[in-house]
N, C-alpha and C positions, 0 to 999 in steps of 0.2 A: 686339306682345306678346300671348301667349295669354291667353284668358279663363280665370281660375282658378276651380276648382270650390269649392263651399261646404265640403265635408268637410275640405279641407286647412286651412281657417281656423278650424274648430271649436275645436281646442286653443288657438289664440291668443285666440279670443273667451272661452273658459272661463277661462283664466289671467287675462285682462284684467278680466273681471267680478269674479272672486274677489279679485284684487289691489286693484281700486278699492273693493270693499266692505270689505276688510281695512283699507285706509288710512282710509276714512270712519269706520268704527267706532273705530279707534285714535284718530283726531282727536277724535271726539265724546265718547268715554267714558273714554279714558286707562286702560283696563284690558285684561286678556287676553281675546282673542276666540277663543283656541285651545281647542277641545273636548278635545284630548289632555291639555293642561296642567290644565284644569279637572276632568278625571276622575282622572288618575294623579298629578298633583302635580309631575311632572318636565317639563321642556321637551320639545317634540316635535322630530323631526329637522329640521323646517323652521323652528323657532323663531328669530325674529330677521329673517326674510326681509322682512316688511313694514317694519320699522325700517331695514333695510339699504336698501330702495328709497327710503324717506323721506330718508335721509342722502344717497343718490346724487342724488336730485332737488334737494337743497340744495347739491350740489357737493362733499360730503365723502366721497370714495371710501375714505379710511382708516377712518372710522366705519362705512361700509357693510360693509367687509371684517371688522371686529370683530363687528358684529351677526350676519353670516352670511357666511363666506368663499365660499360657493357661490351667492350671490344671483343671479349671472348665468345659472345653470343653467336655470331655467324659460324665460328668453328664448331660450337656445340650443335648447331643446327645441321651442319654438314655431317658430323659424326652420327647424330641421330638418324639422319636420312640414309646414310650408308648402311646402317643396321636395321632399317625399316622400323624405327621407333619414333619417327617424327609424325605425330598425330595432329589432328586439327586442334584439339584443346591445348597442346603444347605450343603450336604456332600462335594461337590466340593469346596465350599467356605471355609469350615473347613480345608480341605486338603491344599488349597492354603495358608491359614492363618498359619497353622502349619509349612509348608515348609518355608514361609517367616520369621517366628520367629526363626526357626532353623538356617537358613542362617545368620541372624543377630547375633544370639548367637554364632555361629561358628566364625564370623568375630570379634566380640567384647569381647567374654569371653574365647574362646579356647586359643588364644595366651598367655593370662595371667594365664591359668590353673585355672580358677575360677570354683569351684564346682557348678554344676555337669559337666561342660564342660571341661573335663580333657582328654587328649590324653593317650591312652593305647599302649605303644610301644611293649608290650608283646602279642598283639592280633595276630591273624593268618596271615593276609595280611602283616602288617609291619614286622613280623618275616620272612615270606617268601621272602619279598623284601630285607631284610638284608642278608639273605642267598644267594640270587641270586647276589646281589652286591659284596659280598665277593668272590663268585665263579668266576665272570667275572673280578674281580680285580678293581672295582670302589671304 
């Protein structure tokens, strides 16, 4: 077996560290660790991934798919990167797919506040908009 170079495993390492930190913070604080959600008030395109992995680790694939139907995508990207098969067209395809699923989830899940697609009215932008509306009298 060939000796693998370190650059090929960098994406795996980064995804692994971010994933483990997300899981740890979620377990410890039971709150949103998402900067996007805490700034804009709406769930990010990747919202639910951590909970999807938590469900997967507990053997509940159905719940994992509900939390985020593309939860397997980061793993696929790491595998493709490790075997030098992660090309720019594949990355663009993954991004388009992620954004399309995000928009559909915003349309169909956010209005009903179905976890993880829940609006955060206490986020930075919604709070600033509320202050500005009150200030100008709307």
